[in-house]
N, CA, C and O atoms as CSV, one atom per row, in Angstrom:
chain,resi,resn,atom,element,x,y,z
A,1,MET,N,N,24.061,50.664,-47.511
A,1,MET,CA,C,23.629,49.603,-46.633
A,1,MET,C,C,23.923,49.952,-45.166
A,1,MET,O,O,23.067,49.773,-44.300
A,2,ARG,N,N,25.127,50.445,-44.896
A,2,ARG,CA,C,25.513,50.791,-43.530
A,2,ARG,C,C,24.616,51.900,-42.980
A,2,ARG,O,O,24.273,51.881,-41.798
A,3,LYS,N,N,24.233,52.863,-43.817
A,3,LYS,CA,C,23.362,53.952,-43.381
A,3,LYS,C,C,21.994,53.399,-42.969
A,3,LYS,O,O,21.429,53.833,-41.966
A,4,ASN,N,N,21.461,52.444,-43.739
A,4,ASN,CA,C,20.166,51.852,-43.406
A,4,ASN,C,C,20.229,51.094,-42.078
A,4,ASN,O,O,19.286,51.152,-41.289
A,5,ALA,N,N,21.332,50.385,-41.826
A,5,ALA,CA,C,21.487,49.658,-40.566
A,5,ALA,C,C,21.534,50.633,-39.393
A,5,ALA,O,O,20.959,50.365,-38.338
A,6,SER,N,N,22.217,51.761,-39.575
A,6,SER,CA,C,22.281,52.767,-38.511
A,6,SER,C,C,20.906,53.362,-38.243
A,6,SER,O,O,20.537,53.571,-37.087
A,7,LEU,N,N,20.150,53.635,-39.292
A,7,LEU,CA,C,18.801,54.178,-39.132
A,7,LEU,C,C,17.889,53.172,-38.436
A,7,LEU,O,O,17.079,53.542,-37.586
A,8,LEU,N,N,18.026,51.903,-38.799
A,8,LEU,CA,C,17.224,50.863,-38.179
A,8,LEU,C,C,17.551,50.752,-36.686
A,8,LEU,O,O,16.644,50.624,-35.864
A,9,LEU,N,N,18.829,50.800,-36.333
A,9,LEU,CA,C,19.234,50.745,-34.941
A,9,LEU,C,C,18.686,51.941,-34.170
A,9,LEU,O,O,18.176,51.777,-33.062
A,10,MET,N,N,18.784,53.131,-34.733
A,10,MET,CA,C,18.268,54.330,-34.075
A,10,MET,C,C,16.762,54.224,-33.893
A,10,MET,O,O,16.244,54.583,-32.835
A,11,ALA,N,N,16.057,53.741,-34.898
A,11,ALA,CA,C,14.606,53.613,-34.806
A,11,ALA,C,C,14.221,52.626,-33.713
A,11,ALA,O,O,13.258,52.863,-32.983
A,12,SER,N,N,14.955,51.525,-33.586
A,12,SER,CA,C,14.625,50.542,-32.552
A,12,SER,C,C,14.916,51.088,-31.163
A,12,SER,O,O,14.199,50.769,-30.215
A,13,LEU,N,N,15.950,51.900,-31.027
A,13,LEU,CA,C,16.248,52.500,-29.729
A,13,LEU,C,C,15.203,53.529,-29.346
A,13,LEU,O,O,14.844,53.638,-28.174
A,14,VAL,N,N,14.712,54.281,-30.311
A,14,VAL,CA,C,13.687,55.278,-30.043
A,14,VAL,C,C,12.386,54.591,-29.663
A,14,VAL,O,O,11.672,55.068,-28.781
A,15,ALA,N,N,12.066,53.474,-30.314
A,15,ALA,CA,C,10.809,52.776,-30.063
A,15,ALA,C,C,10.852,51.940,-28.791
A,15,ALA,O,O,9.798,51.578,-28.267
A,16,ALA,N,N,12.033,51.625,-28.283
A,16,ALA,CA,C,12.141,50.784,-27.094
A,16,ALA,C,C,11.646,51.543,-25.868
A,16,ALA,O,O,11.948,52.726,-25.708
A,17,PRO,N,N,10.877,50.861,-24.988
A,17,PRO,CA,C,10.422,51.539,-23.778
A,17,PRO,C,C,11.591,51.860,-22.864
A,17,PRO,O,O,12.523,51.067,-22.721
A,18,VAL,N,N,11.531,53.019,-22.254
A,18,VAL,CA,C,12.588,53.451,-21.355
A,18,VAL,C,C,11.996,53.552,-19.961
A,18,VAL,O,O,10.930,54.140,-19.777
A,19,SER,N,N,12.670,52.989,-18.990
A,19,SER,CA,C,12.210,53.037,-17.611
A,19,SER,C,C,13.297,53.689,-16.770
A,19,SER,O,O,14.472,53.334,-16.868
A,20,ALA,N,N,12.895,54.641,-15.948
A,20,ALA,CA,C,13.862,55.320,-15.086
A,20,ALA,C,C,14.449,54.355,-14.062
A,20,ALA,O,O,15.588,54.525,-13.627
A,21,GLN,N,N,13.674,53.344,-13.678
A,21,GLN,CA,C,14.126,52.399,-12.673
A,21,GLN,C,C,13.892,50.981,-13.187
A,21,GLN,O,O,12.741,50.571,-13.334
A,22,PRO,N,N,14.943,50.230,-13.461
A,22,PRO,CA,C,14.756,48.848,-13.906
A,22,PRO,C,C,13.925,48.065,-12.898
A,22,PRO,O,O,14.037,48.284,-11.692
A,23,ARG,N,N,13.108,47.173,-13.383
A,23,ARG,CA,C,12.140,46.472,-12.546
A,23,ARG,C,C,12.774,45.615,-11.444
A,23,ARG,O,O,12.139,45.437,-10.405
A,24,TYR,N,N,13.970,45.082,-11.606
A,24,TYR,CA,C,14.547,44.181,-10.624
A,24,TYR,C,C,15.815,44.722,-9.973
A,24,TYR,O,O,16.616,43.932,-9.474
A,25,SER,N,N,16.026,46.021,-9.958
A,25,SER,CA,C,17.229,46.551,-9.327
A,25,SER,C,C,16.909,47.816,-8.546
A,25,SER,O,O,15.830,48.391,-8.689
A,26,GLY,N,N,17.832,48.234,-7.740
A,26,GLY,CA,C,17.686,49.484,-7.005
A,26,GLY,C,C,16.512,49.517,-6.059
A,26,GLY,O,O,15.969,50.592,-5.805
A,27,GLY,N,N,16.096,48.372,-5.522
A,27,GLY,CA,C,14.961,48.337,-4.605
A,27,GLY,C,C,13.643,48.038,-5.274
A,27,GLY,O,O,12.643,47.797,-4.598
A,28,ASN,N,N,13.625,48.050,-6.603
A,28,ASN,CA,C,12.398,47.720,-7.318
A,28,ASN,C,C,12.092,46.240,-7.138
A,28,ASN,O,O,12.990,45.399,-7.180
A,29,GLU,N,N,10.829,45.938,-6.939
A,29,GLU,CA,C,10.433,44.551,-6.718
A,29,GLU,C,C,9.029,44.342,-7.275
A,29,GLU,O,O,8.085,44.995,-6.832
A,30,PRO,N,N,8.885,43.450,-8.228
A,30,PRO,CA,C,7.544,43.216,-8.781
A,30,PRO,C,C,6.631,42.604,-7.726
A,30,PRO,O,O,7.097,41.979,-6.774
A,31,VAL,N,N,5.333,42.790,-7.904
A,31,VAL,CA,C,4.352,42.165,-7.027
A,31,VAL,C,C,4.277,40.687,-7.409
A,31,VAL,O,O,4.161,40.348,-8.587
A,32,THR,N,N,4.344,39.817,-6.411
A,32,THR,CA,C,4.346,38.375,-6.648
A,32,THR,C,C,3.001,37.763,-6.281
A,32,THR,O,O,2.435,38.066,-5.231
A,33,LEU,N,N,2.499,36.902,-7.154
A,33,LEU,CA,C,1.321,36.102,-6.855
A,33,LEU,C,C,1.835,34.807,-6.233
A,33,LEU,O,O,2.620,34.092,-6.856
A,34,SER,N,N,1.402,34.501,-5.015
A,34,SER,CA,C,1.914,33.336,-4.291
A,34,SER,C,C,1.018,32.122,-4.469
A,34,SER,O,O,-0.209,32.223,-4.480
A,35,ALA,N,N,1.665,30.972,-4.609
A,35,ALA,CA,C,0.956,29.700,-4.753
A,35,ALA,C,C,0.607,29.174,-3.364
A,35,ALA,O,O,1.385,28.439,-2.756
A,36,THR,N,N,-0.555,29.551,-2.875
A,36,THR,CA,C,-0.975,29.153,-1.535
A,36,THR,C,C,-2.126,28.158,-1.562
A,36,THR,O,O,-2.552,27.682,-0.509
A,37,GLY,N,N,-2.638,27.835,-2.749
A,37,GLY,CA,C,-3.797,26.962,-2.860
A,37,GLY,C,C,-5.105,27.717,-2.842
A,37,GLY,O,O,-6.161,27.143,-3.106
A,38,THR,N,N,-5.045,29.006,-2.530
A,38,THR,CA,C,-6.232,29.863,-2.572
A,38,THR,C,C,-5.937,31.021,-3.521
A,38,THR,O,O,-4.848,31.107,-4.087
A,39,ASP,N,N,-6.907,31.905,-3.688
A,39,ASP,CA,C,-6.686,33.077,-4.531
A,39,ASP,C,C,-5.456,33.824,-4.023
A,39,ASP,O,O,-5.301,34.000,-2.815
A,40,PRO,N,N,-4.578,34.268,-4.928
A,40,PRO,CA,C,-3.328,34.893,-4.495
A,40,PRO,C,C,-3.484,36.313,-3.953
A,40,PRO,O,O,-2.552,36.852,-3.355
A,41,CYS,N,N,-4.649,36.920,-4.156
A,41,CYS,CA,C,-4.836,38.313,-3.751
A,41,CYS,C,C,-6.166,38.497,-3.031
A,41,CYS,O,O,-7.085,37.694,-3.192
A,42,SER,N,N,-6.262,39.552,-2.242
A,42,SER,CA,C,-7.479,39.913,-1.533
A,42,SER,C,C,-8.040,41.202,-2.116
A,42,SER,O,O,-7.291,42.055,-2.593
A,43,ALA,N,N,-9.355,41.338,-2.074
A,43,ALA,CA,C,-10.002,42.547,-2.568
A,43,ALA,C,C,-9.803,43.685,-1.585
A,43,ALA,O,O,-9.861,43.491,-0.371
A,44,GLY,N,N,-9.569,44.865,-2.117
A,44,GLY,CA,C,-9.393,46.038,-1.287
A,44,GLY,C,C,-9.769,47.289,-2.054
A,44,GLY,O,O,-10.212,47.231,-3.201
A,45,VAL,N,N,-9.587,48.402,-1.407
A,45,VAL,CA,C,-9.870,49.700,-2.017
A,45,VAL,C,C,-8.882,50.708,-1.442
A,45,VAL,O,O,-8.497,50.626,-0.276
A,46,ILE,N,N,-8.482,51.657,-2.277
A,46,ILE,CA,C,-7.673,52.759,-1.762
A,46,ILE,C,C,-8.593,53.596,-0.886
A,46,ILE,O,O,-9.614,54.098,-1.357
A,47,ALA,N,N,-8.237,53.750,0.391
A,47,ALA,CA,C,-9.076,54.475,1.346
A,47,ALA,C,C,-9.205,55.940,0.953
A,47,ALA,O,O,-8.387,56.480,0.209
A,48,ASP,N,N,-10.244,56.560,1.468
A,48,ASP,CA,C,-10.483,57.982,1.202
A,48,ASP,C,C,-9.240,58.774,1.572
A,48,ASP,O,O,-8.732,58.664,2.688
A,49,GLN,N,N,-8.760,59.560,0.643
A,49,GLN,CA,C,-7.519,60.302,0.856
A,49,GLN,C,C,-7.742,61.779,1.154
A,49,GLN,O,O,-6.797,62.568,1.152
A,50,GLY,N,N,-8.997,62.150,1.410
A,50,GLY,CA,C,-9.275,63.540,1.754
A,50,GLY,C,C,-8.787,64.490,0.680
A,50,GLY,O,O,-8.964,64.215,-0.507
A,51,PRO,N,N,-8.176,65.606,1.066
A,51,PRO,CA,C,-7.770,66.610,0.087
A,51,PRO,C,C,-6.682,66.132,-0.875
A,51,PRO,O,O,-6.574,66.644,-1.989
A,52,GLU,N,N,-5.869,65.146,-0.450
A,52,GLU,CA,C,-4.821,64.669,-1.355
A,52,GLU,C,C,-5.421,63.971,-2.569
A,52,GLU,O,O,-4.942,64.154,-3.688
A,53,GLY,N,N,-6.472,63.171,-2.358
A,53,GLY,CA,C,-7.186,62.534,-3.456
A,53,GLY,C,C,-6.553,61.282,-4.029
A,53,GLY,O,O,-7.261,60.504,-4.667
A,54,ALA,N,N,-5.258,61.036,-3.842
A,54,ALA,CA,C,-4.597,59.886,-4.449
A,54,ALA,C,C,-3.383,59.471,-3.618
A,54,ALA,O,O,-2.862,60.245,-2.816
A,55,VAL,N,N,-2.950,58.226,-3.835
A,55,VAL,CA,C,-1.739,57.735,-3.168
A,55,VAL,C,C,-0.691,57.404,-4.215
A,55,VAL,O,O,-1.012,57.038,-5.346
A,56,GLY,N,N,0.555,57.539,-3.825
A,56,GLY,CA,C,1.647,57.226,-4.724
A,56,GLY,C,C,1.884,55.727,-4.798
A,56,GLY,O,O,1.802,55.021,-3.793
A,57,VAL,N,N,2.181,55.249,-6.010
A,57,VAL,CA,C,2.526,53.847,-6.233
A,57,VAL,C,C,4.031,53.788,-6.478
A,57,VAL,O,O,4.564,54.522,-7.309
A,58,PHE,N,N,4.705,52.910,-5.748
A,58,PHE,CA,C,6.145,52.768,-5.828
A,58,PHE,C,C,6.496,51.463,-6.559
A,58,PHE,O,O,5.700,50.524,-6.543
A,59,PRO,N,N,7.656,51.389,-7.189
A,59,PRO,CA,C,8.051,50.182,-7.914
A,59,PRO,C,C,8.607,49.078,-7.012
A,59,PRO,O,O,8.985,48.015,-7.503
A,60,GLY,N,N,8.662,49.312,-5.726
A,60,GLY,CA,C,9.143,48.334,-4.762
A,60,GLY,C,C,8.648,48.724,-3.386
A,60,GLY,O,O,8.053,49.791,-3.228
A,61,PRO,N,N,8.879,47.883,-2.380
A,61,PRO,CA,C,8.353,48.131,-1.039
A,61,PRO,C,C,9.172,49.136,-0.228
A,61,PRO,O,O,9.623,48.840,0.879
A,62,SER,N,N,9.354,50.318,-0.794
A,62,SER,CA,C,10.095,51.371,-0.100
A,62,SER,C,C,9.603,52.735,-0.569
A,62,SER,O,O,9.464,52.980,-1.767
A,63,MET,N,N,9.347,53.606,0.378
A,63,MET,CA,C,8.931,54.967,0.037
A,63,MET,C,C,10.112,55.833,-0.380
A,63,MET,O,O,9.933,57.001,-0.724
A,64,GLU,N,N,11.311,55.272,-0.353
A,64,GLU,CA,C,12.487,56.003,-0.811
A,64,GLU,C,C,12.657,55.906,-2.321
A,64,GLU,O,O,13.487,56.609,-2.897
A,65,LEU,N,N,11.875,55.036,-2.969
A,65,LEU,CA,C,11.917,54.922,-4.428
A,65,LEU,C,C,11.084,56.029,-5.046
A,65,LEU,O,O,10.286,56.672,-4.363
A,66,GLU,N,N,11.266,56.245,-6.310
A,66,GLU,CA,C,10.521,57.267,-7.033
A,66,GLU,C,C,9.108,56.773,-7.339
A,66,GLU,O,O,8.937,55.659,-7.833
A,67,ILE,N,N,8.096,57.590,-7.052
A,67,ILE,CA,C,6.705,57.238,-7.349
A,67,ILE,C,C,6.550,57.087,-8.854
A,67,ILE,O,O,7.029,57.918,-9.625
A,68,THR,N,N,5.868,56.006,-9.269
A,68,THR,CA,C,5.678,55.756,-10.698
A,68,THR,C,C,4.295,56.163,-11.186
A,68,THR,O,O,4.103,56.417,-12.375
A,69,GLU,N,N,3.329,56.225,-10.272
A,69,GLU,CA,C,1.954,56.560,-10.653
A,69,GLU,C,C,1.182,56.915,-9.390
A,69,GLU,O,O,1.647,56.668,-8.278
A,70,TYR,N,N,0.009,57.491,-9.569
A,70,TYR,CA,C,-0.887,57.779,-8.455
A,70,TYR,C,C,-2.194,57.038,-8.676
A,70,TYR,O,O,-2.665,56.909,-9.806
A,71,VAL,N,N,-2.786,56.545,-7.570
A,71,VAL,CA,C,-4.075,55.861,-7.628
A,71,VAL,C,C,-5.041,56.627,-6.737
A,71,VAL,O,O,-4.740,56.915,-5.579
A,72,ALA,N,N,-6.198,56.951,-7.285
A,72,ALA,CA,C,-7.188,57.771,-6.587
A,72,ALA,C,C,-7.866,57.010,-5.456
A,72,ALA,O,O,-8.037,55.792,-5.522
A,73,GLY,N,N,-8.251,57.753,-4.411
A,73,GLY,CA,C,-9.054,57.182,-3.341
A,73,GLY,C,C,-10.331,56.601,-3.924
A,73,GLY,O,O,-10.919,57.182,-4.837
A,74,GLY,N,N,-10.764,55.455,-3.402
A,74,GLY,CA,C,-11.959,54.785,-3.895
A,74,GLY,C,C,-11.698,53.780,-5.004
A,74,GLY,O,O,-12.614,53.063,-5.409
A,75,THR,N,N,-10.462,53.711,-5.506
A,75,THR,CA,C,-10.126,52.766,-6.571
A,75,THR,C,C,-10.092,51.344,-6.018
A,75,THR,O,O,-9.461,51.083,-4.994
A,76,ALA,N,N,-10.777,50.425,-6.704
A,76,ALA,CA,C,-10.742,49.007,-6.329
A,76,ALA,C,C,-9.368,48.448,-6.673
A,76,ALA,O,O,-8.821,48.729,-7.739
A,77,ILE,N,N,-8.818,47.656,-5.763
A,77,ILE,CA,C,-7.483,47.074,-5.950
A,77,ILE,C,C,-7.493,45.622,-5.498
A,77,ILE,O,O,-8.436,45.165,-4.851
A,78,TRP,N,N,-6.447,44.912,-5.843
A,78,TRP,CA,C,-6.159,43.587,-5.317
A,78,TRP,C,C,-4.896,43.724,-4.465
A,78,TRP,O,O,-3.900,44.284,-4.922
A,79,VAL,N,N,-4.931,43.223,-3.246
A,79,VAL,CA,C,-3.768,43.228,-2.363
A,79,VAL,C,C,-3.158,41.829,-2.429
A,79,VAL,O,O,-3.796,40.843,-2.060
A,80,CYS,N,N,-1.926,41.759,-2.900
A,80,CYS,CA,C,-1.312,40.457,-3.168
A,80,CYS,C,C,-0.085,40.151,-2.323
A,80,CYS,O,O,0.340,38.998,-2.250
A,81,GLU,N,N,0.481,41.148,-1.695
A,81,GLU,CA,C,1.732,40.925,-0.990
A,81,GLU,C,C,1.912,41.989,0.090
A,81,GLU,O,O,1.399,43.101,-0.032
A,82,THR,N,N,2.636,41.640,1.138
A,82,THR,CA,C,2.954,42.575,2.218
A,82,THR,C,C,4.468,42.613,2.382
A,82,THR,O,O,5.130,41.576,2.343
A,83,SER,N,N,5.012,43.813,2.565
A,83,SER,CA,C,6.460,43.936,2.767
A,83,SER,C,C,6.852,43.271,4.082
A,83,SER,O,O,6.001,43.022,4.936
A,84,ILE,N,N,8.112,42.992,4.238
A,84,ILE,CA,C,8.617,42.319,5.440
A,84,ILE,C,C,8.253,43.098,6.703
A,84,ILE,O,O,7.889,42.501,7.717
A,85,ASP,N,N,8.351,44.429,6.645
A,85,ASP,CA,C,8.040,45.238,7.832
A,85,ASP,C,C,6.551,45.553,7.971
A,85,ASP,O,O,6.137,46.142,8.969
A,86,GLY,N,N,5.741,45.165,6.978
A,86,GLY,CA,C,4.302,45.388,7.033
A,86,GLY,C,C,3.855,46.786,6.662
A,86,GLY,O,O,2.659,47.075,6.688
A,87,ASP,N,N,4.790,47.662,6.317
A,87,ASP,CA,C,4.452,49.051,6.012
A,87,ASP,C,C,3.944,49.266,4.590
A,87,ASP,O,O,3.285,50.267,4.312
A,88,MET,N,N,4.248,48.330,3.687
A,88,MET,CA,C,3.882,48.487,2.278
A,88,MET,C,C,3.107,47.257,1.807
A,88,MET,O,O,3.320,46.142,2.285
A,89,LEU,N,N,2.195,47.494,0.846
A,89,LEU,CA,C,1.430,46.407,0.255
A,89,LEU,C,C,1.675,46.367,-1.246
A,89,LEU,O,O,1.699,47.404,-1.910
A,90,GLY,N,N,1.856,45.172,-1.768
A,90,GLY,CA,C,1.962,44.975,-3.199
A,90,GLY,C,C,0.560,44.850,-3.760
A,90,GLY,O,O,-0.182,43.939,-3.391
A,91,ILE,N,N,0.191,45.765,-4.653
A,91,ILE,CA,C,-1.183,45.800,-5.163
A,91,ILE,C,C,-1.218,45.655,-6.679
A,91,ILE,O,O,-0.227,45.877,-7.375
A,92,ILE,N,N,-2.391,45.275,-7.158
A,92,ILE,CA,C,-2.692,45.224,-8.585
A,92,ILE,C,C,-3.966,46.025,-8.767
A,92,ILE,O,O,-4.898,45.905,-7.972
A,93,TYR,N,N,-4.010,46.839,-9.805
A,93,TYR,CA,C,-5.172,47.693,-10.027
A,93,TYR,C,C,-5.346,47.934,-11.523
A,93,TYR,O,O,-4.397,47.859,-12.304
A,94,ALA,N,N,-6.576,48.223,-11.889
A,94,ALA,CA,C,-6.899,48.466,-13.295
A,94,ALA,C,C,-7.099,49.958,-13.519
A,94,ALA,O,O,-7.758,50.628,-12.724
A,95,ASN,N,N,-6.538,50.467,-14.586
A,95,ASN,CA,C,-6.777,51.865,-14.950
A,95,ASN,C,C,-8.133,52.045,-15.612
A,95,ASN,O,O,-8.634,53.163,-15.726
A,96,PHE,N,N,-8.731,50.924,-16.054
A,96,PHE,CA,C,-10.057,50.950,-16.666
A,96,PHE,C,C,-10.949,50.010,-15.865
A,96,PHE,O,O,-10.596,48.842,-15.703
A,97,PRO,N,N,-12.091,50.473,-15.356
A,97,PRO,CA,C,-12.896,49.730,-14.386
A,97,PRO,C,C,-13.309,48.312,-14.787
A,97,PRO,O,O,-13.404,47.458,-13.906
A,98,ASP,N,N,-13.554,48.020,-16.031
A,98,ASP,CA,C,-14.044,46.692,-16.422
A,98,ASP,C,C,-12.935,45.708,-16.778
A,98,ASP,O,O,-13.222,44.627,-17.292
A,99,THR,N,N,-11.686,46.052,-16.521
A,99,THR,CA,C,-10.568,45.177,-16.854
A,99,THR,C,C,-10.470,44.031,-15.861
A,99,THR,O,O,-10.494,44.253,-14.650
A,100,ASP,N,N,-10.359,42.805,-16.365
A,100,ASP,CA,C,-10.133,41.631,-15.527
A,100,ASP,C,C,-8.627,41.505,-15.309
A,100,ASP,O,O,-7.881,41.251,-16.254
A,101,CYS,N,N,-8.183,41.682,-14.075
A,101,CYS,CA,C,-6.748,41.637,-13.769
A,101,CYS,C,C,-6.209,40.211,-13.681
A,101,CYS,O,O,-5.003,40.013,-13.534
A,102,GLU,N,N,-7.085,39.228,-13.770
A,102,GLU,CA,C,-6.695,37.814,-13.814
A,102,GLU,C,C,-5.947,37.359,-12.561
A,102,GLU,O,O,-4.928,36.674,-12.647
A,103,VAL,N,N,-6.473,37.754,-11.384
A,103,VAL,CA,C,-5.845,37.351,-10.127
A,103,VAL,C,C,-6.819,36.654,-9.182
A,103,VAL,O,O,-6.520,36.493,-7.999
A,104,SER,N,N,-7.972,36.242,-9.686
A,104,SER,CA,C,-8.974,35.653,-8.803
A,104,SER,C,C,-9.019,34.123,-8.879
A,104,SER,O,O,-10.048,33.512,-8.590
A,105,ALA,N,N,-7.910,33.518,-9.266
A,105,ALA,CA,C,-7.800,32.058,-9.264
A,105,ALA,C,C,-6.417,31.682,-8.740
A,105,ALA,O,O,-5.445,32.401,-8.970
A,106,PRO,N,N,-6.330,30.554,-8.036
A,106,PRO,CA,C,-5.023,30.133,-7.507
A,106,PRO,C,C,-3.987,29.951,-8.617
A,106,PRO,O,O,-4.322,29.621,-9.755
A,107,VAL,N,N,-2.728,30.174,-8.260
A,107,VAL,CA,C,-1.622,29.910,-9.180
A,107,VAL,C,C,-0.869,28.680,-8.676
A,107,VAL,O,O,-0.855,28.403,-7.477
A,108,LYS,N,N,-0.247,27.948,-9.593
A,108,LYS,CA,C,0.432,26.701,-9.221
A,108,LYS,C,C,1.824,26.928,-8.652
A,108,LYS,O,O,2.299,26.136,-7.839
A,109,VAL,N,N,2.481,28.008,-9.075
A,109,VAL,CA,C,3.806,28.363,-8.570
A,109,VAL,C,C,3.836,29.870,-8.347
A,109,VAL,O,O,3.078,30.609,-8.976
A,110,ASP,N,N,4.717,30.329,-7.449
A,110,ASP,CA,C,4.878,31.770,-7.253
A,110,ASP,C,C,5.308,32.398,-8.573
A,110,ASP,O,O,6.182,31.873,-9.262
A,111,VAL,N,N,4.690,33.521,-8.919
A,111,VAL,CA,C,4.993,34.164,-10.192
A,111,VAL,C,C,4.874,35.677,-10.044
A,111,VAL,O,O,3.963,36.174,-9.382
A,112,ASP,N,N,5.802,36.406,-10.664
A,112,ASP,CA,C,5.717,37.866,-10.681
A,112,ASP,C,C,4.565,38.271,-11.590
A,112,ASP,O,O,4.425,37.745,-12.694
A,113,TYR,N,N,3.748,39.200,-11.129
A,113,TYR,CA,C,2.603,39.666,-11.916
A,113,TYR,C,C,3.096,40.521,-13.078
A,113,TYR,O,O,3.892,41.441,-12.890
A,114,ILE,N,N,2.613,40.208,-14.283
A,114,ILE,CA,C,3.034,40.969,-15.465
A,114,ILE,C,C,1.862,41.538,-16.264
A,114,ILE,O,O,2.073,42.022,-17.376
A,115,GLY,N,N,0.674,41.498,-15.754
A,115,GLY,CA,C,-0.431,42.146,-16.465
A,115,GLY,C,C,-1.621,41.243,-16.595
A,115,GLY,O,O,-1.552,40.065,-16.243
A,116,PRO,N,N,-2.702,41.766,-17.088
A,116,PRO,CA,C,-2.905,42.931,-17.935
A,116,PRO,C,C,-3.112,44.249,-17.187
A,116,PRO,O,O,-3.240,45.294,-17.825
A,117,CYS,N,N,-3.147,44.227,-15.873
A,117,CYS,CA,C,-3.358,45.457,-15.107
A,117,CYS,C,C,-2.031,46.017,-14.624
A,117,CYS,O,O,-0.967,45.466,-14.908
A,118,GLU,N,N,-2.109,47.109,-13.898
A,118,GLU,CA,C,-0.928,47.754,-13.337
A,118,GLU,C,C,-0.627,47.150,-11.968
A,118,GLU,O,O,-1.514,46.583,-11.330
A,119,SER,N,N,0.609,47.270,-11.523
A,119,SER,CA,C,0.961,46.777,-10.198
A,119,SER,C,C,2.027,47.668,-9.590
A,119,SER,O,O,2.712,48.412,-10.292
A,120,GLY,N,N,2.155,47.581,-8.286
A,120,GLY,CA,C,3.163,48.349,-7.575
A,120,GLY,C,C,2.921,48.261,-6.083
A,120,GLY,O,O,2.158,47.415,-5.616
A,121,TRP,N,N,3.565,49.128,-5.344
A,121,TRP,CA,C,3.531,49.100,-3.886
A,121,TRP,C,C,2.996,50.423,-3.345
A,121,TRP,O,O,3.358,51.492,-3.836
A,122,VAL,N,N,2.129,50.347,-2.328
A,122,VAL,CA,C,1.579,51.531,-1.664
A,122,VAL,C,C,1.740,51.377,-0.155
A,122,VAL,O,O,1.955,50.276,0.352
A,123,GLU,N,N,1.633,52.489,0.545
A,123,GLU,CA,C,1.687,52.446,2.007
A,123,GLU,C,C,0.476,51.665,2.520
A,123,GLU,O,O,-0.646,51.887,2.065
A,124,ALA,N,N,0.703,50.762,3.456
A,124,ALA,CA,C,-0.353,49.887,3.961
A,124,ALA,C,C,-1.520,50.660,4.570
A,124,ALA,O,O,-2.670,50.237,4.448
A,125,ASP,N,N,-1.243,51.777,5.218
A,125,ASP,CA,C,-2.325,52.512,5.874
A,125,ASP,C,C,-3.216,53.288,4.902
A,125,ASP,O,O,-4.149,53.966,5.331
A,126,THR,N,N,-2.940,53.197,3.607
A,126,THR,CA,C,-3.803,53.855,2.604
A,126,THR,C,C,-4.809,52.884,1.994
A,126,THR,O,O,-5.576,53.253,1.105
A,127,VAL,N,N,-4.801,51.626,2.481
A,127,VAL,CA,C,-5.638,50.589,1.897
A,127,VAL,C,C,-6.648,50.081,2.918
A,127,VAL,O,O,-6.336,49.914,4.097
A,128,GLU,N,N,-7.867,49.840,2.435
A,128,GLU,CA,C,-8.903,49.197,3.243
A,128,GLU,C,C,-9.193,47.838,2.626
A,128,GLU,O,O,-9.626,47.760,1.476
A,129,LEU,N,N,-8.960,46.764,3.381
A,129,LEU,CA,C,-9.264,45.420,2.874
A,129,LEU,C,C,-10.765,45.190,2.923
A,129,LEU,O,O,-11.429,45.555,3.893
A,130,LEU,N,N,-11.296,44.580,1.865
A,130,LEU,CA,C,-12.725,44.313,1.783
A,130,LEU,C,C,-13.042,42.833,1.966
A,130,LEU,O,O,-14.044,42.485,2.590
A,131,ALA,N,N,-12.196,41.965,1.428
A,131,ALA,CA,C,-12.407,40.516,1.524
A,131,ALA,C,C,-11.098,39.800,1.277
A,131,ALA,O,O,-10.213,40.304,0.586
A,132,GLY,N,N,-10.991,38.601,1.859
A,132,GLY,CA,C,-9.840,37.765,1.584
A,132,GLY,C,C,-8.807,37.727,2.613
A,132,GLY,O,O,-7.799,37.039,2.451
C-alpha cells in the first residue's frame, strides 16, 4: 500500500505543471482586465520587427524578467494594460488565429486574465494600436 501511495505522489508531481517563475512573485504580474464600463482592451498588432521578426513576452512589466515566449511581427493582439512608467504593455494574444480571447465585452470587476488565450507584457514601442 505504501509503495502505491509513493508512486501516486511521484506521478502527480511529474504531471504537475512547472513554471520557472511563479505568476504572482518576483516581478511577475498577470494582465488585468479593468472594469471601466467599456471594453477592457484595445485592438493592436505587433509592429513590423524587421530582421528580428518577433518580440519577447515577459511575465510582468519589466524587461529584467525572463522572456516566456516570442510573438511574431504582424500578430493581432489586445492591449489591456500599461505599466506605471508606460514602457510596457499588458497584452493578450492567440496562438491560433480564430481563437476568441473573450476580451471584447466590459467586465463588472477588475479581474486577472486567465484564458483562453495567452497573455504577458511587451515593450510598448513594439506595438501599434489599431482601435480603442
